[in-house]
N, C-alpha and C positions, 0 to 999 in steps of 0.2 A: 339565640338564647331561649331555652324553654321557659314558658311563662310560669309553670308550676314545678317547683323543685323542693324536695324535703330531705333533710339528713337527720338521722338518729346518731347521737354521739354518746356512747357509753364508756365506762371505765374498763371493763373486762369482757372477754368473750362470754356470752350468755346474759349480760346485763340488759342489752337491747331486747332480747327475747322475754325476759322477766317483766320489764316495766313499760316497754314502748312498742313492741312488735305489732300488737293489734291495731293501734292507730296508724302505724306505718303501712300495714296491709290495706287498711281502708283508704288511705291517701293514694296508694298505688291504684286501687280500683277507681278512684276519682280522677285519674289521669295524671297524677304526679310522677315525675321521674324521681325515684327514691335512692338514697345513699345510706351506707352502713359503715360506721367507724367506731372501733374500740381503741381507746388511747393506749391501753396496756395489752401486752401479748398473752397474759394468762400464765406466764412461765412459773409462777409459784403455786399454781393450783393443782398440785399432785403430791401424794404421799408415797408414790411408787417410783416415778421417773425423775431424772434430773431436769434442770431448767431447760437445757437445750432440747431434750426429747419432749418435754411438756409443751414448750413453745411450738414445736412442729405439729404435735397432735392437736393443740387448740387452734392453730391457724387453719388446719384442715377442717375442723369442726365449724369454725366461724365462716369459712368460705361456703360450706354446705348450707349452713343456716341462712346466710345472706341470699343464696340462690333460691332456697325455699321461699323466702320473703319477696323475691323478685327485686332485690335492691342491689345497687352497684357496690361492690366490696372495696374498701380502702384499707391498706395495710396498717397495722398498729405502729405507734410512734415511740413507745418506750416499754419499760418492764413493770411488772407488778410492784406496788409499794414505792415506785419511782415516778409517780405522777405528781410532779412538783410544779408549783406556780412560779415559773421562771421564764426568762426571755427566750431561751432556746426552744422550749416546748411550745410557748405561745406563738413564736414565729412559724413553727411547723403546722400548728392547728390553723392559724390564719391563712397559710398557704392552701390548705385543703378547702377552706371556705371560699377563698377567692377563685379557686378552680371550679368548685361545685356551683357557686352562686345561688345558695338556697333562698327560698322565700319563707320556709318554715324550718326551725331547728327544734328538735326534740332532744332533751338531755336530762340529766339527773336533778334531783331536788337539791336546793341549797343546804337543807338539813338532812342528814342521813346517819347511818350507823358507822360508816367508815370514811376515812379521809380521801381515799382514791375517788369515791363517788363525788364528794363535795368539791374536790379540787378540779375534777373533770368539768363539773358545772361552771366553776369560776373561769376556767380556760375557754370553754365554749362561749361564754358570755363576752369575755374581753376580746376574743378573736373576732366575734361578730361585730363588736364595736369598732375594731380596727380595720374592718373590711375596706372602708373607704379612705383610710389614712395613707396617702401616697408616701409620706415620709417614714412610715413604719414598714421596714423591710421584712417580708416573709421569707421562709426558707423551706423549699426552693423559692426563688424570687418570682413573684407573680404581680401583675399590676393591680392596683386598688380597684374596687368596683363600687358603683353607685347603684344600689338596689336595696329596697326595703326588705327587712327580714323580721319575722316575729318569732320569739323564743318561748317555748313551753317547757315547764319543769314537771317531771314525772313524780309519782308518789315515792317516798322513801321506803326502804325495805322495812316490812312490819308495820307500815303506815304510821310510824312514830319517828320523832327526831331522836338525837343522841341522848336527850334527857328524859325520854319516855313519854313526851307529850304527843298527843294525837295530832296528826296533820290532816287537814280537811281539803279535798279538791275544790278548785274554783269552777271546774267543769268536769263532766263525765263523758267519756266516749264509749259507746255501746260496741263491745268487741265480740258479742255473742256469735255473730255470723262467721267470724274468722277465728274463733277460739281454737278449733281443732287444728287449723293450720299454724297458729301461734304455738300450740303445744308440740306440733311436729317439728317446728324450727328449734324449739328449746331442746327437744329430744336429740337433736343432732349433736349437742354438747354432752355426749354420753360419758366422757371421762369424768364429768363433775359429779356423777352419782356417788362414786367411791370417795372422792375428795370431800364433798360436803358432808357425807356421813361421818368421815373420820375427823374433820376439822370442826364441824358445828353440830353434829348429832342429828342431821336432817336425813331421814330415811328415804325420802323421795323428793327431789327438787322439782319434779313435775307436779306432784300433788301440792307442794308449797306454792308454786305459781298459780295453780288452779284455785286454791283457797284464797289467795290474795285477790284474784280477779273476782271471785264470788263476793268477798267482803266489800270491794269497791262497788260492785253491782248492787248490793244491799244498801249501801250508803246513798246510791242514786234514787232508790225506791221505785225504779222503773225497769232497769236493765238486769238481765241475769248475770252476764259477765261484763266487766267494764274496766277501763283504765282511767285514772284520775289525772288531771292536769291543772297547773297554775300558770297563768300567763305572766311573763316578765313585763315590767314597766316599759312603756313604749319609747321613752326618751333616748334618742341616739340610734333608734332601730327602725321605727315604723310610725305610721299615723296613730293618733291617740286611741282610736276606736278599732284599729285593725285586729281582726280575729279570724284569720284564714281557716282555722279548723272549723269554726262555726259555718263559715261560708261554703266550705268544701264538703262537710260531712252531714249537713242538714239534719235529718231526723235522728241520726246516730250521735248527735252532739247535744248535751243538755247542760245549760248553765246552772250552777248552784246559786240560787237567788239569795240564800242566807249568807253565803260567802261574800257576794257582791254588796249586799246591804251592810255587812260588817265593815267592808272596805270604806264605804261611804261614811260610816260612823267613826272611822279612824281606828278600828280595832286591828 
């Protein structure tokens, strides 16, 4: 069993590239075996093709992106807008985690602008919790595992929750050195340029990701480009002080001291 394993779990093809890919690339450089899973197939993400055609296009794009990131690709488990918190999907996500045996999970923010992102987060957290429960049957069936795992939540889209409130990272990861490769991986999802422009008025999804990375970098007051993370409560997952991103990324990891102080004050 590899000592260092990380998995990024996103809702749709291109979500990992938007919010998590820089950190995943740095973990790869730090010796981690990295994995890539989008729960939904991206089949609704087109104003031109039908769902079957769109699913095929986006699967090819996601495979290309995961290859650029050097991560092992896992097939999607459901369709867009059908990421529901139910036993069937939870058993499938649990099966992936029991197969991969990650020590780090990167996933969406609990607060975001759309339900698919937030439900993906919930499924990832519960599947991680169920990893060692032998009486919870995964699908496909895999034996439970006894291994600590630390969960990190990415920044929401637009850096705000669904009620427009600012979300502040608990820690920053310096993605400046891998920003061009992250951009290259996102560019593999070329079908999204037309779709995002038609559905959300976004003229360039590449520029949008770049601006978000710059904003997080400015929030750090140190890094040019950055991804922000909030660490999940340790109970049921790992030791109280476990912070493997800090241990693995060293100078590229910066704790937000104000965030930590506010946690201590109960904010």
